[in-house]
LUMSE-119884 format. One record per residue (C-alpha): residue in three letters; x, y, z. Coordinates in steps of 0.1 Angstrom, whole numbers, plus 5000, padded with zeros to 4 digits. Layout:
AlaXYZ
...
//
This chain:
Met813929998282
Pro811230198299
Asn813230518291
Lys813430448254
Thr809730388250
Ala808930708268
Lys810730928244
Pro809030818213
Ala805730868231
Ala806731218240
Lys807631288204
Ala804331158192
Thr802531388215
Val804531688203
Ala803931608167
Lys800131598171
Pro799731948184
Ala801932078155
Ala799531948130
Lys796532118146
Pro797632478140
Val797932398103
Ala794332268103
Ala793232578123
Lys794432818095
Ala792132668070
Pro789032828086
Ala790733168083
Ala790133148046
Lys786333128050
Pro785833498058
Ala787333578025
Ala784633378008
Ser782033548030
Lys782933888015
Ala781433787981
Pro777833807993
Val778434168004
Ala778434297968
Ala775134127960
Pro773134327986
Ala774534647973
Lys772934577939
Ala769534507953
Pro768634867962
Val769434977926
Ala767034717912
Ala764334817938
Ala764535187927
Lys763435107891
Pro759835037900
Ala759535387916
Val760335547882
Lys757635367863
Pro754535527880
Ala755735877869
Ala756035767833
Ala752835567833
Ala750535857842
Pro750436097812
Lys747136287815
Val747336387778
Glu745836047771
Glu742736157789
Lys741936397761
Lys739736287733
Val739036467700
Val735536457686
Thr734336597652
Gln730936747660
Arg729036897689
Gln725937127693
Gly725637147655
Phe729237277651
Lys732037077636
Ala735737097633
Asn737337337607
Glu734037527605
Phe733937917607
Val731738057634
Val730938407648
Tyr731838467684
Pro730138797694
Ala732938937715
His735738867689
Gly734038817655
Val734738547630
Gly736938247641
Gln737537897630
Ile737037577651
Leu740337397651
Ala739137097671
Ile736436987696
Glu738336837726
Glu737136627755
Gln739236677786
Glu738936547822
Ile739236827847
Ala739036767884
Gly737436427877
Ala734736557854
Lys734636537817
Leu734436867798
Glu733936927761
Leu735637237746
Phe735537417712
Val739037527703
Ile738537847683
Asn741338027665
Phe741038397655
Ile743738427629
Lys743738807625
Asp743838857663
Lys746438577668
Met744338437696
Thr743038087705
Leu739938057726
Arg738537747744
Val734737757749
Pro732837477767
Thr730237327743
Ala727537367770
Lys728137747771
Val727637807734
Ala724037937738
Asn725038167767
Val727938337749
Gly725938377717
Met728238187694
Arg726538117660
Lys727137997625
Leu728038227596
Ser725138427582
Glu723238297553
Pro723838477519
Ala720338627521
Leu721138787555
Val724438917542
Lys722539077513
Lys720139237538
Ala723139387557
Leu724539527525
Glu721239677517
Thr721239837551
Leu724440027542
Lys722540207515
Gly720040357539
Arg720140707554
Ala722340737585
Arg720340777617
Val721840967647
Lys719941007679
Arg719741337697
Thr721541207728
Met724941257744
Trp727841087725
Ser728740877755
Arg725340717755
Arg725340667717
Ala728840517720
Gln727540257744
Glu724740167721
Tyr727140127692
Glu729439897712
Ala726439687722
Lys725539647686
Ile729039557675
Asn729339287703
Ser725839147697
Gly727138947667
Asp724139057647
Ile725439127612
Val722539367604
Ala723039567636
Ile726839587629
Ala725939717594
Glu723839987610
Val726840107630
Val728940127599
Arg726240317581
Asp725640567610
Leu729340637616
Phe730540657580
Arg731840987568
Ser732441077532
Glu735241317521
Ser732841607520
Gln731741557556
Pro733441667588
Glu736141437601
Gln735241187628
Ser736341217663
Tyr738840967677
Ser736240767695
Glu733940767665
Arg736640647642
Gln737540367666
Leu734040237667
Tyr733640267630
Glu736740067623
Ala735739797648
Ala732339767631
Leu733839767596
Asp736339497606
Arg733639267620
Leu731339317590
Ser734039277563
Arg735438957579
Glu732138787579
Ile731238897544
Ala734638777531
Val734238427546
Val730638387534
Gln731338507499
His734738337497
Ser736638657490
Thr739338857506
Glu738739117533
Thr740039387510
Glu737339297484
Ala734739297511
Val735639637523
Lys735439777488
Glu731939627484
Ile730939787517
Glu732240127507
Gly730540087473
Gln727140037491
Leu727840327514
Ala728440557484
Lys724940467472
Ser723340607504
Pro721240927501
Arg723141257501
Arg723841347537
Gly723841727532
Ala720041767534
Lys718441797568
Ser715441567571
Glu713641387600
Thr714041007597
Ala712340907629
Glu711241047662
Gly714241177680
Glu716541087651
Thr717941287622
Asp720341217594
Ala724041257601
Glu724241617588
Gly720841717602
Asp722041667637
Thr723441967656
Asp727242007659
Asp727241947697
Thr725741597692
Asp727741467663
Gly730441337686
Asp732941627680
Asp732141887707
Thr730441687734
Thr732941407736
Val736041607747
Ala735541517784
Asp734541157774
Glu737541107753
Ala739841257779
Ala738441007804
//
C-alpha cells in the first residue's frame, strides 16, 4: 500500500513542473508588444523640427517698408529736376528701416536714362532737387536763347568747367545760356568734339524740362529752342558785349575751342 500511494505523488510532482514552462513562455510575447512604442519616438523629432521653420517665414523685412504720398513738399508721380541728372519722376516715397533706424526715400525714375535713383528726403536741399520751373521762368529761358552769345577770352578747359557747372546747377536759365553760347549755325565753323558734347548735354536738359512744363514732346521742345536761337543777332559782326567777353565770332580762333583744346581733348 505505501508503494502505490508514492507513485501517484511522484506523478503529481512531475506534472506540476511541466505546466510551469508553458506559463513561462507567455512573458516572451511581451517584448513584441514593447516594440510598438519604438516607432512613436521616431515621429517626435519630425514634429519638433516644424517650429524651427516658422521663424524664417515669419520674418519678412519687406513688411517694414511703408509707402507715403508726400514729403518735403514733393509728392508721388510728380516730375522734379535733379541737378546731376535732369528731369525725373517720383515713383514713390518709401519709408524703410535700415540698421534699426527709419529712413524716408524718394524713388526717382529717369525714363530716358533708364535709371532709378533713391534719395533720402532729408537730403533734398543738399542735392538741390527742385520742382519744375514755372511757365514764366521757362519763358525767360527761351528769351535768353535770343540773346547774343558770350564767350570769355580764357582757355577752353576753364570755360568747359564753367559750362559743366552751369549744366549741373539745375538752373534752367543758366542751362539756356550754355545752349546759346555753344550754338553754331550752318554758316559758322563746326564745333569741336568737346564743345558738341557740352552743347548736346545742355540742349537735352533744357528740352526735357520745357517739354514737361509745356506738356509737349522733346522733339517739339527742341524745335522751339532752335527757333529762338535763329532769332539771335547775327554772329558775323565783331562787337564787345562785356568786359573780357565778345560774341562768338568776335573771339579769336585760338579761344573758340578749336585750336586750344587739342591737348585737352587728347587728355
